[in-house]
C-alpha positions as CSV (number, residue, x, y, z in Angstrom):
1,M,-61.1,13.5,6.3
2,K,-59.3,12.0,3.3
3,R,-57.6,15.3,2.6
4,R,-56.4,15.6,6.2
5,N,-54.9,12.1,6.1
6,L,-53.2,12.9,2.8
7,G,-51.7,16.1,4.4
8,W,-50.4,14.1,7.4
9,L,-48.9,11.5,4.9
10,L,-47.1,14.2,2.9
11,M,-45.8,15.9,6.1
12,G,-44.6,12.6,7.5
13,T,-42.8,11.8,4.2
14,T,-41.1,15.2,4.1
15,L,-40.0,14.8,7.7
16,S,-38.7,11.3,7.0
17,F,-36.6,12.7,4.1
18,S,-35.2,15.3,6.4
19,A,-34.4,12.7,9.0
20,W,-32.7,10.5,6.4
21,A,-30.6,13.3,5.2
22,E,-29.1,13.9,8.7
23,M,-28.8,10.3,9.9
24,Q,-25.3,9.2,10.8
25,L,-25.8,6.1,8.6
26,N,-26.3,8.3,5.6
27,L,-23.6,9.4,3.1
28,T,-21.2,12.1,4.4
29,E,-22.0,15.5,2.9
30,G,-18.3,16.5,2.9
31,V,-16.6,19.9,2.8
32,T,-15.8,20.3,-0.9
33,A,-18.0,21.4,-3.8
34,I,-17.6,18.0,-5.5
35,S,-18.5,16.1,-2.2
36,K,-21.6,18.3,-1.9
37,E,-22.6,17.4,-5.5
38,V,-22.1,13.7,-4.8
39,Y,-24.2,14.1,-1.7
40,D,-27.0,15.9,-3.5
41,L,-26.9,13.3,-6.3
42,H,-27.2,10.6,-3.7
43,M,-30.2,12.2,-2.0
44,L,-31.9,12.9,-5.4
45,V,-31.6,9.2,-6.4
46,L,-32.7,8.2,-2.9
47,Y,-35.8,10.4,-3.1
48,I,-36.7,9.1,-6.6
49,C,-36.3,5.5,-5.5
50,T,-38.4,6.2,-2.4
51,V,-41.2,7.8,-4.4
52,I,-41.1,4.9,-6.9
53,G,-41.3,2.5,-4.0
54,I,-44.2,4.3,-2.4
55,V,-46.2,4.5,-5.7
56,V,-45.5,0.9,-6.7
57,F,-46.2,-0.7,-3.3
58,G,-49.0,1.7,-2.6
59,A,-50.8,0.7,-5.9
60,M,-50.1,-3.0,-5.1
61,F,-51.5,-2.9,-1.6
62,W,-54.4,-0.7,-2.7
63,S,-55.3,-3.2,-5.3
64,M,-55.0,-6.2,-2.9
65,V,-57.3,-4.5,-0.4
66,F,-59.9,-2.8,-2.5
67,H,-59.9,-5.0,-5.6
68,R,-59.7,-8.4,-3.9
69,K,-61.8,-11.3,-5.2
70,S,-63.8,-11.6,-2.0
71,K,-65.4,-8.2,-2.8
72,G,-66.5,-9.6,-6.1
73,V,-64.3,-7.4,-8.2
74,K,-63.7,-8.7,-11.7
75,P,-60.1,-8.1,-12.9
76,A,-59.5,-6.0,-16.0
77,D,-58.0,-7.8,-19.0
78,F,-55.3,-5.8,-20.7
79,H,-53.1,-8.7,-21.8
80,E,-50.8,-7.8,-24.7
81,S,-51.8,-4.2,-24.5
82,T,-49.4,-2.2,-26.6
83,K,-50.1,1.0,-24.8
84,V,-49.3,-0.5,-21.3
85,E,-46.1,-2.1,-22.5
86,I,-44.9,1.2,-24.1
87,L,-45.8,3.0,-20.9
88,W,-44.0,0.8,-18.5
89,T,-41.0,0.7,-20.7
90,A,-40.9,4.4,-21.5
91,I,-41.3,5.7,-17.9
92,P,-38.2,3.8,-16.4
93,I,-36.1,5.0,-19.4
94,V,-37.1,8.6,-18.8
95,I,-36.3,8.2,-15.1
96,L,-32.9,6.6,-15.8
97,I,-32.0,9.4,-18.3
98,A,-33.1,12.0,-15.7
99,M,-30.7,10.5,-13.2
100,A,-27.9,9.8,-15.7
101,I,-27.6,13.5,-16.7
102,P,-26.6,14.9,-13.3
103,A,-24.6,11.8,-12.5
104,T,-22.5,12.1,-15.7
105,K,-21.9,15.8,-15.1
106,T,-20.6,15.0,-11.5
107,L,-18.4,12.1,-12.7
108,I,-16.8,14.3,-15.4
109,E,-16.0,17.0,-12.8
110,M,-14.5,14.5,-10.5
111,E,-12.1,13.3,-13.2
112,N,-11.1,16.8,-14.3
113,N,-7.6,17.3,-13.0
114,D,-6.8,20.4,-15.2
115,D,-5.4,23.6,-13.9
116,S,-4.2,22.2,-10.5
117,D,-2.2,24.4,-8.3
118,I,-0.4,21.7,-6.3
119,T,0.6,18.1,-7.3
120,I,1.2,15.5,-4.6
121,Q,2.3,11.9,-5.2
122,V,0.6,9.5,-2.8
123,T,2.2,6.1,-2.5
124,G,0.7,3.3,-0.5
125,S,3.1,0.9,1.3
126,Q,2.3,-1.8,3.9
127,W,1.1,-0.1,6.1
128,K,1.8,3.6,5.7
129,W,1.5,6.4,3.2
130,H,4.3,8.3,1.5
131,Y,3.6,11.9,0.4
132,K,5.8,13.7,-2.1
133,Y,5.2,17.4,-3.0
134,F,6.2,18.0,-6.6
135,D,8.6,20.9,-7.1
136,Q,9.0,21.5,-3.4
137,G,11.6,19.0,-2.3
138,V,9.3,17.9,0.6
139,E,8.4,14.3,1.1
140,F,7.6,12.1,4.2
141,Y,5.9,9.0,5.4
142,S,2.7,9.1,7.4
143,V,2.4,6.2,9.9
144,L,-0.3,5.2,12.5
145,S,0.4,6.9,15.8
146,T,-2.3,5.3,18.0
147,P,-0.4,3.7,20.9
148,R,0.0,0.0,20.5
149,E,-1.5,-0.6,24.0
150,Q,-4.9,0.6,22.7
151,F,-5.3,-2.1,20.1
152,D,-2.8,-4.8,21.2
153,N,-4.2,-6.4,24.3
154,R,-1.7,-9.3,24.6
155,E,0.4,-7.6,27.2
156,G,-1.2,-6.2,30.3
157,E,-4.5,-4.4,30.7
158,P,-5.7,-2.5,27.6
159,I,-5.8,1.3,27.9
160,A,-8.9,3.4,27.0
161,K,-9.4,4.2,23.3
162,G,-8.6,7.7,22.1
163,D,-11.0,10.0,20.4
164,N,-9.5,9.1,17.0
165,Y,-8.8,5.5,17.6
166,L,-6.8,4.0,14.7
167,L,-7.3,7.3,12.8
168,E,-4.3,9.3,13.9
169,V,-0.8,9.6,12.4
170,D,2.6,11.0,13.2
171,K,2.7,13.3,10.1
172,P,-0.5,14.3,8.4
173,L,-0.7,15.4,4.8
174,V,-1.0,19.2,4.7
175,I,-2.7,21.1,2.0
176,P,-3.9,24.8,1.6
177,T,-7.4,26.1,1.3
178,N,-8.8,27.5,-1.9
179,K,-6.2,25.6,-4.0
180,K,-6.8,22.8,-6.4
181,V,-4.7,19.9,-5.2
182,R,-4.0,17.0,-7.6
183,F,-3.1,13.6,-6.3
184,L,-1.1,11.0,-8.2
185,I,-1.9,7.8,-6.4
186,T,0.2,4.6,-6.7
187,S,1.6,1.7,-4.6
188,D,5.0,0.1,-4.2
189,D,3.7,-3.4,-3.0
190,V,0.1,-4.5,-3.0
191,I,-3.2,-2.7,-3.9
192,H,-4.3,0.0,-1.5
193,S,-7.0,2.6,-1.7
194,W,-6.7,6.3,-0.6
195,W,-10.0,7.4,0.9
196,V,-11.1,10.6,2.5
197,P,-14.9,10.7,2.7
198,A,-15.0,14.5,3.4
199,F,-13.4,15.1,0.0
200,A,-15.4,12.5,-1.9
201,V,-12.1,11.0,-2.9
202,K,-11.6,7.3,-3.0
203,Q,-9.0,6.1,-5.5
204,D,-7.2,2.7,-5.7
205,A,-3.4,2.7,-5.4
206,N,-2.2,0.0,-7.8
207,P,1.5,-1.0,-8.1
208,G,2.9,0.0,-11.5
209,F,0.0,2.3,-12.3
210,I,-0.8,5.9,-11.4
211,N,-4.4,7.0,-10.7
212,E,-5.5,10.6,-10.4
213,A,-7.8,12.5,-8.1
214,W,-8.2,16.0,-6.9
215,T,-9.8,18.2,-4.2
216,K,-10.3,21.9,-3.4
217,V,-11.2,22.6,0.2
218,D,-12.5,26.0,1.3
219,K,-12.6,25.3,5.1
220,P,-9.5,24.7,7.3
221,G,-9.6,21.6,9.5
222,T,-8.5,18.1,10.0
223,Y,-10.1,15.4,7.9
224,R,-9.7,11.7,8.3
225,G,-9.9,8.6,6.2
226,Q,-8.2,5.2,5.8
227,C,-7.1,2.6,3.3
228,A,-10.3,1.2,1.8
229,E,-8.7,-1.9,0.2
230,L,-8.0,-5.2,2.1
231,C,-4.2,-4.8,1.7
232,G,-2.9,-7.3,4.3
233,K,-3.2,-8.4,7.9
234,D,-2.7,-4.9,9.3
235,H,-5.1,-3.2,6.8
236,G,-6.9,-1.5,9.7
237,Y,-3.7,0.2,10.8
238,M,-3.3,2.4,7.7
239,P,-5.2,5.7,8.3
240,V,-5.2,8.8,6.2
241,V,-5.2,12.2,7.9
242,V,-5.3,15.5,5.9
243,E,-4.8,18.8,7.6
244,V,-6.1,21.8,5.6
245,K,-4.5,25.1,6.5
246,S,-5.0,28.6,5.4
247,E,-2.8,29.7,2.5
248,A,-0.6,31.8,4.9
249,D,-0.3,28.9,7.4
250,Y,0.4,26.5,4.6
251,D,3.3,28.6,3.3
252,A,4.7,28.9,6.8
253,W,4.4,25.1,7.2
254,L,6.1,24.5,3.9
255,A,9.0,26.8,4.8
256,E,9.3,25.0,8.2
257,Q,9.4,21.6,6.5
258,K,12.2,22.8,4.2
259,A,14.1,24.1,7.2
260,L,13.6,20.7,9.0
261,I,14.9,18.9,5.9
262,A,18.0,21.0,5.9
263,Q,18.5,20.4,9.6
264,A,18.1,16.7,9.1
265,A,20.6,16.7,6.3
266,E,23.1,18.5,8.5
267,A,22.4,16.2,11.4
268,E,22.9,13.2,9.0
269,K,26.2,14.6,7.9
270,Q,27.4,15.1,11.5
271,S,26.3,11.6,12.5
272,L,28.7,10.2,10.1
273,S,31.7,11.5,12.0
274,A,30.3,10.8,15.5
275,D,30.2,7.5,17.4
276,A,27.1,7.1,19.5
277,S,27.3,5.2,22.8
278,M,25.7,1.8,23.3
279,D,23.1,3.3,25.7
280,E,22.2,6.1,23.2
281,L,21.8,3.6,20.3
282,M,19.8,1.1,22.4
283,S,17.4,3.9,23.5
284,L,16.8,5.2,20.0
285,G,16.8,1.7,18.6
286,E,14.0,0.6,21.0
287,T,11.9,3.6,20.1
288,T,12.4,3.0,16.3
289,Y,11.8,-0.8,16.6
290,I,8.5,-0.3,18.5
291,A,7.3,2.3,15.9
292,Y,8.4,0.5,12.7
293,C,9.3,-3.2,13.3
294,A,7.2,-4.5,16.3
295,A,4.0,-5.0,14.3
296,C,5.7,-7.8,12.2
297,H,8.6,-9.0,14.3
298,Q,6.7,-8.6,17.6
299,P,7.8,-6.5,20.7
300,G,9.6,-9.5,22.1
301,G,11.4,-10.3,18.9
302,G,9.5,-13.6,18.4
303,G,8.3,-12.7,14.9
304,L,5.4,-14.4,13.0
305,P,7.2,-17.2,11.1
306,P,7.6,-17.9,8.3
307,A,6.6,-14.5,6.8
308,F,8.2,-12.5,9.6
309,P,11.0,-14.5,11.2
310,A,12.0,-14.2,14.8
311,L,15.0,-11.9,15.6
312,K,15.5,-13.2,19.1
313,G,18.3,-15.8,18.8
314,S,18.3,-15.6,15.0
315,N,21.4,-16.1,12.9
316,I,21.1,-12.7,11.2
317,A,21.0,-10.9,14.5
318,T,23.7,-12.8,16.4
319,T,26.4,-13.6,13.8
320,T,29.2,-11.1,13.6
321,D,30.0,-11.9,10.0
322,L,26.4,-11.0,9.0
323,I,26.3,-7.4,10.3
324,G,26.5,-6.1,6.7
325,E,23.7,-8.3,5.6
326,H,21.6,-7.3,8.6
327,I,22.1,-3.6,7.7
328,D,21.3,-4.3,4.1
329,I,18.0,-6.0,4.8
330,V,16.9,-3.0,6.9
331,L,18.0,-0.6,4.2
332,N,16.7,-2.4,1.1
333,G,14.2,-4.9,2.4
334,K,13.9,-8.6,1.5
335,N,10.8,-10.7,0.6
336,A,8.0,-9.4,2.8
337,M,10.3,-7.1,4.6
338,P,9.9,-3.5,3.3
339,A,12.9,-1.2,2.6
340,F,13.5,1.5,5.3
341,G,16.4,3.3,3.6
342,K,14.2,6.2,2.6
343,Q,12.1,6.3,5.7
344,L,14.7,6.2,8.5
345,S,17.8,8.2,9.0
346,L,21.2,6.6,8.9
347,K,21.4,7.0,12.7
348,E,18.0,5.4,13.2
349,I,18.9,2.4,11.1
350,A,22.2,2.1,13.0
351,A,20.3,2.3,16.3
352,V,17.6,-0.3,15.4
353,V,20.2,-2.8,14.1
354,T,22.2,-2.3,17.3
355,Y,19.1,-2.8,19.3
356,E,18.1,-6.0,17.5
357,R,21.6,-7.4,18.0
358,N,21.6,-6.7,21.8
359,A,17.9,-7.1,22.9
360,W,16.0,-10.2,24.1
361,G,19.2,-11.9,25.2
362,N,21.0,-11.6,21.9
363,D,23.7,-9.6,23.7
364,T,26.3,-9.5,21.0
365,G,27.9,-6.4,22.4
366,E,28.2,-5.0,18.9
367,T,27.3,-1.4,18.0
368,V,26.5,-0.1,14.5
369,Q,27.2,3.5,13.7
370,A,25.7,5.8,11.1
371,S,29.0,5.6,9.1
372,D,28.6,1.8,8.9
373,V,25.1,2.2,7.5
374,N,26.4,4.8,5.0
375,A,29.2,2.6,3.9
376,Q,26.8,-0.3,3.4
377,A,24.5,1.9,1.4
378,G,27.4,2.9,-0.8
379,G,27.1,6.6,0.2
380,A,30.0,9.0,0.1
381,S,31.4,10.3,3.4
382,A,29.9,13.6,4.6
383,N,32.9,14.7,6.6
384,A,34.1,17.1,3.9
385,D,33.5,20.8,4.6
386,N,31.3,22.2,1.7
387,T,32.8,25.6,2.3
388,G,36.3,24.4,1.6
389,G,38.5,25.6,-1.3
390,L,38.8,24.3,-4.8
391,V,41.6,21.9,-4.0
392,E,39.5,20.1,-1.4
393,A,36.5,20.0,-3.9
394,A,38.8,18.6,-6.6
395,A,40.1,16.0,-4.2
396,Q,36.5,14.9,-3.4
397,T,35.7,14.8,-7.1
398,V,38.7,12.6,-7.8
399,A,37.8,10.3,-4.9
400,S,34.2,10.1,-6.1
401,V,35.3,9.2,-9.6
402,E,37.7,6.6,-8.3
403,E,34.9,5.1,-6.2
404,N,32.5,5.1,-9.2
405,V,35.2,3.5,-11.4
406,A,35.7,0.8,-8.7
407,E,31.9,0.2,-8.6
408,V,31.8,-0.1,-12.4
409,V,34.7,-2.5,-12.4
410,E,33.0,-4.6,-9.7
411,Q,29.7,-4.6,-11.7
412,V,31.6,-5.6,-14.9
413,A,33.2,-8.4,-12.9
414,E,29.8,-9.5,-11.7
415,V,28.4,-9.5,-15.2
416,A,31.4,-11.4,-16.5
417,T,30.9,-14.0,-13.7
418,A,27.2,-14.3,-14.6
419,K,28.1,-14.9,-18.2
420,T,30.3,-17.8,-17.2
421,E,27.3,-19.6,-15.9
422,D,27.2,-23.0,-17.7
423,L,23.8,-22.9,-19.4
424,S,24.5,-26.2,-21.3
425,K,25.0,-28.2,-18.1
426,V,22.3,-30.8,-17.5
427,Y,21.5,-31.4,-13.8
428,T,19.9,-34.5,-12.2
429,M,16.6,-34.4,-10.4
430,D,18.4,-34.7,-7.0
431,E,20.7,-31.8,-7.8
432,L,17.8,-29.6,-8.9
433,M,15.7,-30.5,-5.9
434,T,18.5,-29.8,-3.4
435,K,19.3,-26.4,-4.9
436,G,15.7,-25.6,-5.6
437,E,14.7,-26.1,-1.9
438,Q,17.5,-23.7,-0.9
439,V,16.3,-21.0,-3.4
440,Y,12.7,-21.5,-2.4
441,N,13.4,-21.1,1.3
442,T,15.4,-17.9,0.6
443,A,13.2,-16.2,-2.0
444,C,9.7,-17.7,-2.0
445,S,8.7,-19.3,1.3
446,A,7.9,-15.9,3.0
447,C,4.9,-15.5,0.7
448,H,4.1,-19.0,-0.5
449,Q,5.0,-20.7,2.9
450,A,7.5,-23.5,3.5
451,S,4.7,-26.0,3.1
452,G,3.6,-24.5,-0.3
453,M,0.2,-23.6,1.1
454,G,0.6,-19.8,0.4
455,L,-1.4,-16.9,1.8
456,P,-4.4,-16.7,-0.5
457,P,-5.5,-14.7,-2.4
458,A,-2.4,-12.5,-2.7
459,F,0.0,-15.5,-2.5
460,P,-1.8,-18.6,-3.9
461,A,-0.8,-22.1,-2.8
462,L,1.7,-24.0,-5.0
463,K,0.8,-27.4,-3.6
464,D,-1.6,-29.1,-6.0
465,S,-1.9,-25.8,-7.9
466,P,-2.7,-25.4,-11.6
467,I,0.6,-23.5,-12.2
468,A,2.7,-26.1,-10.6
469,L,0.9,-29.0,-12.3
470,G,0.3,-27.4,-15.6
471,D,2.4,-26.0,-18.5
472,V,6.1,-25.9,-17.5
473,T,6.7,-22.9,-19.8
474,K,4.1,-20.8,-18.1
475,H,5.5,-21.8,-14.7
476,V,9.0,-20.6,-15.7
477,D,7.6,-17.4,-17.2
478,I,5.8,-16.3,-14.1
479,V,9.0,-16.8,-12.0
480,V,11.1,-14.9,-14.6
481,N,8.7,-12.1,-15.4
482,G,6.2,-12.0,-12.6
483,S,2.5,-12.1,-12.9
484,A,0.5,-9.7,-15.2
485,T,-2.7,-10.4,-13.2
486,N,-1.2,-10.5,-9.6
487,P,1.2,-7.6,-8.8
488,A,2.1,-9.3,-5.5
489,M,4.1,-11.8,-7.6
490,A,7.5,-10.2,-8.3
491,A,9.8,-10.9,-11.3
492,F,12.9,-12.9,-10.4
493,G,14.5,-12.8,-13.8
494,A,17.0,-10.2,-12.8
495,S,17.7,-11.3,-9.2
496,L,18.1,-15.1,-9.7
497,S,20.4,-16.9,-12.2
498,A,19.0,-19.3,-14.8
499,T,20.2,-22.2,-12.7
500,D,18.5,-20.9,-9.6
501,I,15.2,-20.4,-11.5
502,A,15.5,-23.9,-13.2
503,A,16.0,-25.4,-9.7
504,V,13.2,-23.6,-7.9
505,V,10.7,-24.4,-10.6
506,T,11.7,-28.1,-10.6
507,F,11.4,-28.1,-6.8
508,E,7.9,-26.5,-6.9
509,R,6.7,-29.0,-9.4
510,N,7.9,-32.0,-7.4
511,A,7.6,-31.0,-3.7
512,W,4.6,-31.4,-1.3
513,G,3.2,-34.3,-3.3
514,N,3.1,-32.5,-6.7
515,N,5.4,-35.2,-8.1
516,T,5.1,-34.2,-11.8
517,G,8.5,-35.7,-12.6
518,D,9.3,-32.6,-14.6
519,T,12.8,-31.1,-14.6
520,V,13.8,-27.7,-15.9
521,Q,17.4,-27.0,-17.0
522,P,19.2,-23.6,-17.2
523,S,19.1,-23.7,-21.0
524,D,15.3,-23.8,-20.8
525,V,15.2,-20.7,-18.7
526,A,17.8,-18.9,-20.9
527,K,15.6,-19.6,-24.0
528,L,12.6,-18.1,-22.3
529,K,14.5,-15.0,-21.2
530,Q,15.7,-14.5,-24.8
531,A,12.2,-14.9,-26.1
532,S,10.9,-12.4,-23.5
533,A,13.6,-9.9,-24.4
534,K,12.4,-9.9,-28.0
């Protein structure tokens, strides 16, 4: 009878292990050799821990039932038994070593990026991924394509969720089968994490650093993941989709991408000499705005102040003299606003600026053309025929040189102007506070808020903060050079003058009730910059 019960117990345990292995709550087995090793390692450790648990708790409950005091059992006395102490120390050590050997082997293989066939740079950006294929001239952004109506229920009735809700993109990453693909993973703003469970790849994307990972997939298919780091308010809208193709299909896709890039370049060139109508610009602009801008500035242009200001009725979108600045912000970004210069075509940028200046009742009647965006970006005209003769080419070269010389002269003039900044001037508290408030509202309030309360943890509060109430030198240094521990804090030493930095630090140390009474002068900032340069 006892043997029969033992047989049922062993059979039940085996079936339980099998059930655990196939449960949806269990670790994903994956489709790569490494992912299978990780899965097998996970199951091995799970089995070992389960057996240990059964043995330990079994012995404990057996002892409580059959060796209880009410049965008159006298407990054995093995206090300070050297044999027992050696035994219960040695057995866990042996178990740990037995688990560490396969774990170390797997970890070493996961970090081995040698002999890769393809290298792809993966750059995280709120809230999209940028993929660049080394030595191929192919790069693109991958953006969430789940319709906004599925997850934004503020307008009308929500529509049914798709099969891959929040896990679908406009352009998936494409890699071939049977090739070792190396990923160089980084970020251009905050910390992200590129995670594809089927590949057993999860690597942080840190700004200013490059982390490596690799995969080799034998089976074609579509594999999905997402950003696994809390990277901002739209963290959940940053999926990863990898499409694995056969080698022949991958080569065909690569050739197609190169052809599309060539066509886009030609279309970009032609757009510089063509004037689109208002209707065409508004139609393209609305599509572009909904896809790339509405998440922050809202479909109705109302924004989410102060980080994402309203465009409806705004100064930037309704003032004729600020068209150039409007284009520049879309091209190069500002504060929490990312740069779209590499992501959108000149025509798309022209269209979205036109749309923002004429939608929601702004009605300026102004149109922006691709040539205007190109001029704002400092690009050369693409009207010239590349198949022209030597005379035309020479003329273009001369024009280009003249333009470059003009730019250099302008830059020299700017440097000369900067050098004329009076670093010896001593400003009053009132002067510094007035100027500091202007600088703060322009360069700092999007992240640290107009009230100084910040958006912790990425953008800590300045009101009653240690940095604003502590050492003045450290405060100036973090504004000039950025933060070594918080990549979200940018360095303003190159973009703000010494006077601007002195004023904004003074403002932060005396606004919102901080009231330290400290003043910082341009000469103090200049000394710190010189010390940092050394």
